[in-house]
C-alpha positions in Angstrom: 132.7 21.6 -92.6 128.9 21.7 -93.1 127.7 19.7 -96.1 124.3 19.1 -97.6 123.2 15.5 -98.2 124.0 15.8 -101.9 127.5 17.0 -101.0 128.0 14.2 -98.5 127.0 11.6 -101.1 129.3 13.1 -103.7 132.1 13.2 -101.2 131.6 9.5 -100.2 132.0 8.4 -103.9 135.4 10.1 -104.0 137.1 9.8 -100.6 138.1 6.1 -100.9 140.5 5.1 -103.7 138.3 2.1 -104.7 134.5 2.2 -105.2 134.3 -1.5 -104.0 136.8 -2.5 -101.4 135.5 -5.5 -99.4 136.8 -6.0 -95.9 135.9 -5.4 -92.3 139.0 -4.0 -90.7 138.3 -0.3 -91.5 134.8 -0.7 -90.1 136.1 -2.2 -86.9 138.5 0.7 -86.3 135.8 3.3 -87.0 133.2 1.6 -84.8 135.8 1.2 -82.0 136.4 4.9 -82.1 132.6 5.4 -81.8 132.5 3.0 -78.8 129.8 1.0 -80.7 128.5 -2.2 -79.3 126.6 -5.1 -81.0 122.8 -4.6 -81.1 120.9 -5.6 -78.0 117.9 -6.6 -80.1 117.5 -9.5 -82.6 119.0 -9.0 -86.0 118.1 -10.9 -89.2 120.8 -10.8 -91.9 119.9 -11.8 -95.4 122.3 -12.7 -98.2 121.9 -14.3 -101.6 122.4 -13.7 -105.3 118.6 -13.3 -105.8 115.6 -13.1 -103.5 117.3 -11.3 -100.6 115.3 -8.2 -101.2 112.0 -10.2 -101.1 113.0 -12.1 -97.9 114.1 -8.8 -96.2 110.7 -7.3 -97.2 108.8 -10.2 -95.8 110.7 -10.2 -92.5 110.1 -6.4 -92.0 106.5 -6.5 -93.0 105.6 -9.4 -90.7 107.5 -8.0 -87.7 105.8 -4.6 -88.2 102.4 -6.4 -88.5 103.2 -8.0 -85.1 103.6 -4.5 -83.6 107.4 -4.2 -83.5 109.5 -1.3 -84.6 111.9 -2.4 -87.2 115.1 -0.9 -88.7 115.6 -2.2 -92.3 118.7 -1.7 -94.3 118.7 -2.5 -98.1 120.7 -1.5 -101.2 120.9 -0.2 -103.8 118.1 2.4 -104.1 116.0 3.2 -107.1 115.1 6.9 -106.8 116.1 8.2 -103.4 119.1 7.4 -101.2 116.9 7.4 -98.2 115.2 4.2 -99.4 118.2 2.3 -98.1 117.4 3.0 -94.4 113.9 2.6 -92.9 112.9 3.2 -89.3 109.5 2.4 -87.9 108.2 2.0 -91.5 109.4 5.4 -92.6 112.4 6.5 -94.6 115.3 7.9 -92.8 115.3 11.7 -92.7 118.1 14.0 -94.1 118.7 15.3 -90.5 119.3 11.7 -89.3 121.7 11.0 -92.1 123.6 14.2 -91.7 124.0 13.4 -88.0 125.3 9.9 -88.6 127.6 11.0 -91.4 129.1 13.6 -89.1 129.8 11.1 -86.4 131.4 8.7 -88.9 133.5 11.3 -90.5 134.7 12.5 -87.1 135.8 8.9 -86.2 137.5 8.4 -89.6 139.5 11.6 -89.1 140.1 11.1 -85.4 138.1 13.7 -83.5 139.9 16.2 -81.2 138.8 14.2 -78.2 140.6 11.1 -79.5 144.3 10.4 -79.4 146.2 11.1 -82.6 145.5 8.3 -85.0 145.8 7.7 -88.6 142.8 8.8 -90.8 140.5 6.1 -92.3 138.7 6.4 -95.6 135.5 4.4 -96.2 133.6 3.5 -99.3 130.2 4.8 -100.2 128.5 1.6 -99.1 130.5 1.5 -95.8 129.3 5.0 -95.0 125.8 3.9 -95.8 125.9 0.7 -93.6 127.5 2.5 -90.6 124.9 5.2 -90.8 122.1 2.6 -90.7 123.7 1.0 -87.6 124.0 4.3 -85.7 120.5 5.4 -86.7 118.9 2.1 -85.7 120.6 2.2 -82.4 119.6 5.8 -81.7 116.0 5.1 -82.8 115.6 2.2 -80.3 114.0 -0.2 -82.7 112.9 -3.7 -81.6 114.7 -5.6 -84.4 117.1 -5.1 -87.3 116.7 -6.6 -90.7 119.9 -6.2 -92.8 120.3 -7.0 -96.5 123.9 -7.9 -97.5 125.2 -5.7 -100.3 127.7 -8.0 -101.9 128.8 -11.5 -100.9 128.6 -11.7 -97.1 131.9 -12.6 -95.4 133.6 -9.3 -96.1 130.4 -7.2 -96.6 130.0 -4.2 -94.2 126.7 -5.8 -92.9 128.7 -8.7 -91.6 130.2 -6.6 -88.8 126.9 -7.2 -87.0 126.4 -10.6 -85.3 122.9 -11.7 -86.5 120.5 -13.8 -84.4 119.7 -15.7 -87.6 121.3 -15.6 -91.0 119.6 -16.4 -94.4 121.2 -17.3 -97.7 118.4 -17.3 -100.2 120.1 -18.4 -103.4 123.5 -18.8 -105.0 124.1 -17.7 -108.6 126.9 -16.4 -110.8 127.2 -12.7 -110.1 129.9 -10.3 -109.0 132.5 -12.9 -110.0 135.3 -10.3 -110.0 134.9 -10.0 -106.3 133.3 -13.3 -105.1 134.8 -16.0 -107.3 134.1 -17.8 -110.5 132.3 -20.9 -109.3 129.1 -21.4 -107.3 131.2 -23.0 -104.5 133.5 -20.0 -104.3 130.5 -17.6 -104.2 128.7 -19.7 -101.6 131.7 -19.7 -99.4 131.7 -15.9 -99.3 127.9 -15.7 -98.6 128.2 -18.3 -95.8 130.5 -15.9 -94.0 127.4 -14.4 -92.3 126.8 -17.6 -90.3 127.5 -17.6 -86.6 127.9 -20.4 -84.1 124.8 -21.3 -82.2 122.6 -19.2 -84.5 120.4 -20.7 -87.2 121.6 -20.6 -90.8 118.5 -20.6 -93.1 119.1 -21.9 -96.7 116.3 -20.8 -99.0 117.0 -23.3 -101.8 115.9 -26.9 -102.1 119.3 -27.8 -103.6 121.8 -25.7 -101.7 125.4 -25.5 -102.7 127.1 -28.1 -100.4 129.6 -25.7 -99.1 126.9 -23.7 -97.4 126.0 -26.7 -95.2 129.6 -27.5 -94.7 130.5 -24.0 -93.4 127.4 -23.8 -91.2 128.2 -27.1 -89.6 131.9 -26.1 -89.2 131.0 -22.9 -87.3 128.3 -24.6 -85.2 125.3 -22.9 -86.9 122.1 -25.0 -86.8 121.2 -25.6 -90.5 117.6 -25.0 -91.7 117.2 -26.1 -95.3 114.1 -25.6 -97.5 112.5 -29.0 -97.9 114.3 -30.6 -94.9 114.1 -28.6 -91.7 111.3 -26.3 -93.0 109.0 -26.5 -96.0 105.8 -25.2 -97.5 102.9 -26.7 -99.4 100.6 -24.8 -101.8 96.9 -25.4 -101.7 93.9 -24.2 -103.7 93.3 -20.5 -104.5 96.8 -19.4 -103.5 96.6 -20.4 -99.9 99.6 -22.3 -98.5 100.9 -24.0 -95.4 104.3 -23.6 -93.7 106.0 -26.1 -91.3 109.2 -25.2 -89.5 110.9 -26.1 -86.3 108.6 -24.0 -84.1 105.7 -23.0 -86.4 103.1 -25.0 -88.1 100.9 -22.4 -90.0 98.0 -23.4 -92.2 95.9 -21.6 -94.8 98.3 -18.6 -95.1 97.3 -16.0 -97.7 99.2 -15.8 -101.0 102.2 -13.5 -100.7 101.5 -10.0 -102.1 104.7 -10.1 -104.2 104.2 -11.5 -107.7 105.8 -14.7 -108.9 105.8 -18.4 -108.0 109.3 -18.0 -106.4 107.7 -15.8 -103.7 106.4 -18.8 -101.9 109.9 -20.1 -101.2 111.1 -16.6 -100.4 108.2 -16.1 -97.9 109.0 -19.6 -96.4 112.6 -18.6 -95.9 111.5 -15.5 -94.1 109.2 -17.5 -91.8 112.0 -20.0 -91.1 114.1 -17.0 -90.0 111.5 -15.2 -88.0 110.5 -18.3 -86.0 114.0 -18.3 -84.6 113.4 -15.0 -82.9 110.9 -16.5 -80.4 110.6 -16.2 -77.5 112.4 -12.9 -77.6 109.9 -11.6 -80.1 106.5 -13.3 -80.2 104.9 -13.2 -83.7 101.3 -14.5 -83.8 99.9 -16.3 -86.8 97.6 -13.4 -87.5 100.6 -11.0 -87.9 102.2 -13.4 -90.3 99.1 -13.3 -92.5 98.9 -9.5 -92.3 102.5 -9.2 -93.2 102.3 -11.5 -96.2 99.5 -9.5 -97.8 100.8 -6.0 -96.9 104.4 -6.6 -98.0 105.7 -4.2 -100.7 108.9 -4.2 -102.7 109.4 -1.6 -105.4 110.8 -2.8 -108.7 110.5 -6.5 -108.4 108.0 -7.7 -111.1 106.0 -4.6 -110.1 102.9 -4.3 -112.2 101.4 -0.9 -113.0 98.0 -1.1 -114.5 97.2 0.4 -117.9 96.0 4.0 -117.8 93.4 5.3 -120.3 93.7 2.4 -122.7 97.4 2.3 -122.7 99.8 -0.6 -122.1 100.4 -2.3 -118.8 103.9 -1.7 -117.3 106.1 -4.1 -115.4 109.3 -3.1 -113.7 111.9 -5.6 -112.6 115.5 -5.2 -111.5 116.4 -8.5 -113.1 120.2 -7.9 -113.7 121.8 -11.3 -113.7 120.9 -14.7 -115.3 119.1 -16.2 -112.3 116.9 -13.2 -111.8 116.2 -13.0 -115.6 115.1 -16.7 -115.5 112.6 -15.8 -112.8 111.4 -12.8 -114.8 111.0 -15.1 -117.8 109.0 -17.6 -115.8 106.7 -14.8 -114.4 106.1 -13.4 -117.9 105.3 -16.9 -119.4 102.9 -17.6 -116.4 101.0 -14.3 -116.9 98.8 -13.9 -120.0 98.6 -10.8 -122.1 96.2 -10.0 -124.9 98.7 -8.1 -127.0 102.5 -7.9 -127.5 105.2 -7.7 -124.8 107.8 -5.0 -125.3 111.1 -4.7 -123.6 113.0 -1.7 -122.3 116.4 -3.0 -121.1 119.7 -1.7 -119.9 122.5 -3.9 -118.5 125.8 -2.8 -117.0 129.0 -3.7 -118.8 130.2 -6.0 -116.0 127.1 -8.2 -116.1 126.7 -11.3 -118.2 124.3 -9.8 -120.8 124.2 -12.8 -123.2 123.2 -15.1 -120.4 120.6 -12.7 -119.1 119.0 -12.4 -122.5 119.2 -16.1 -123.1 116.9 -16.7 -120.2 114.2 -14.4 -121.6 114.7 -14.8 -125.4 111.3 -15.3 -127.0 109.4 -13.4 -124.3 109.4 -10.1 -126.2 108.0 -8.9 -129.5 110.2 -5.8 -129.7 113.2 -4.4 -127.7 114.5 -1.0 -126.8 118.1 -1.1 -125.5 119.2 1.7 -123.2 122.7 3.1 -122.6 123.9 3.1 -119.0 126.2 5.7 -117.5 129.1 5.6 -115.1 132.3 3.5 -114.9 130.3 0.3 -115.3 128.1 1.7 -118.0 127.6 0.5 -121.6 126.2 2.2 -124.6 123.1 0.7 -126.2 125.1 -0.2 -129.3 127.6 -2.1 -127.2 124.9 -3.9 -125.4 123.3 -4.9 -128.7 126.6 -6.3 -129.9 127.0 -8.3 -126.7 123.6 -9.9 -126.6 123.4 -10.9 -130.3 120.2 -11.9 -132.0 117.0 -11.4 -130.0 114.6 -12.6 -132.8 112.5 -9.4 -132.6 112.9 -5.8 -133.8 115.6 -4.0 -131.8 115.9 -0.3 -131.2 118.6 1.7 -129.5 118.1 4.6 -127.1 120.4 7.0 -125.3 118.4 7.2 -122.1 115.5 5.6 -120.2 113.1 8.5 -120.9 113.4 8.2 -124.7 113.2 4.4 -124.6 110.1 4.5 -122.4 108.5 7.1 -124.7 109.3 5.2 -127.8 107.9 1.9 -126.4 104.8 3.7 -125.1 104.2 5.2 -128.6 104.5 1.8 -130.2 102.2 0.0 -127.8 98.5 -0.3 -128.1 95.7 -1.3 -125.8 96.4 -4.9 -124.5 100.2 -4.7 -124.8 102.6 -4.6 -121.9 106.0 -3.0 -121.5 108.6 -4.6 -119.3 111.4 -2.4 -118.0 114.2 -4.5 -116.6 117.9 -4.8 -115.9 120.0 -2.4 -113.9 118.7 -0.3 -111.0 120.0 2.6 -113.1 117.3 1.7 -115.6 114.3 0.9 -113.4 114.7 3.9 -111.1 114.6 6.5 -114.0 111.7 4.5 -115.5 109.7 5.2 -112.3 110.6 8.9 -112.7 109.3 8.9 -116.3 106.1 7.1 -115.5 105.4 9.5 -112.6 106.1 12.5 -114.9 103.5 11.2 -117.4 100.9 10.4 -114.8 101.1 6.7 -115.3 101.6 5.8 -111.7 98.4 5.5 -109.5 97.9 8.5 -107.2 99.9 8.1 -104.0 101.7 4.9 -105.2 105.1 6.3 -104.2 104.3 9.1 -101.7 107.5 8.7 -99.8 109.9 9.4 -102.7 111.5 12.8 -103.0 113.8 14.6 -105.3 116.9 13.6 -103.2 120.0 12.6 -105.2 120.0 9.2 -106.7 123.6 8.7 -105.8 
């Protein structure tokens, strides 16, 4: 059966009985039917409650600055499903996706050329990850950079044996799947470690179980502040010292926020492990740091025609909200700061708001759709008193329009929370001409999924 991309994505949300069904056995069976083998090029796998998108972006940007062709897998997407798979610094094409989905479906069903076998159903994310693997292999990239979707041990990405694994941070998120304590969650994320291959820990105070598991499997541990570190200098310049690299006077990372220095350092600690297979000169590191781009992470959009500044951030758990609060407090604004916020029902909304209470002079709460969605009224009841005027909105467009109408020159509007909120906010900003020309040229009208 011939399907369009939109039909494929709809089908993938329905074919498996559970939307989230962690485990690797189904993937192993499908990949065996496809005669798939582990990548012959270096792979960097990145996990963590927060910061993994930034570390992934730094690794990709620096490798590309060094002249390498990189396959990058991330999730979720903001506006276009194709954002999840990048090849040679471009988005995957629909043709490539349709090819990969067809191969995967044939293996799931048992193609005519294969012996009669039971059919296998995959989740939406599993289709996504397997498609990335097949496309990267076919494209002949020089390196893979893979961002874990959820957890690590049982995440689809963990079917790949990485040359180096990074765990950026551990926080309370996805407790229904990963555990209710930091130790339980850390144990799941440490499942990406492999014997004889470095385990990079991007926190100065890592959860002890991370070190215990790395040592148990024989993965050399690299801890921020111990085996690698950074030192900030004047004017944003900074130095990095690792096992192999000693880099001085590096430029300030292009991504906003003080936490980006530690994220960039974790990326460098991972990349230095790829030598001598991939040589990365210091000049490429510098170029990659200043050219890195990550949509929707404290992304600032300058005021247009005297209007407010916009900041978009997918802060959707307490730890990321804390970083958002720090960034807002560290950046000055002449006027008021207004919030457009939407949080899924299974997130700890009270803890998220507690981290940023006092940062906003007015709020617009937005309803979120889907099985994990929440109405604006329900969200308001969950978060309690915010000590500022609070308004309810049915959708992102109406919330953004109302906040923009209330704002004056010198104000800023912060859109944050779920990807389901930030993505449509970009759509609205683009429709109103608030995005700089060419800021998002690669995005299309493909289904959000």
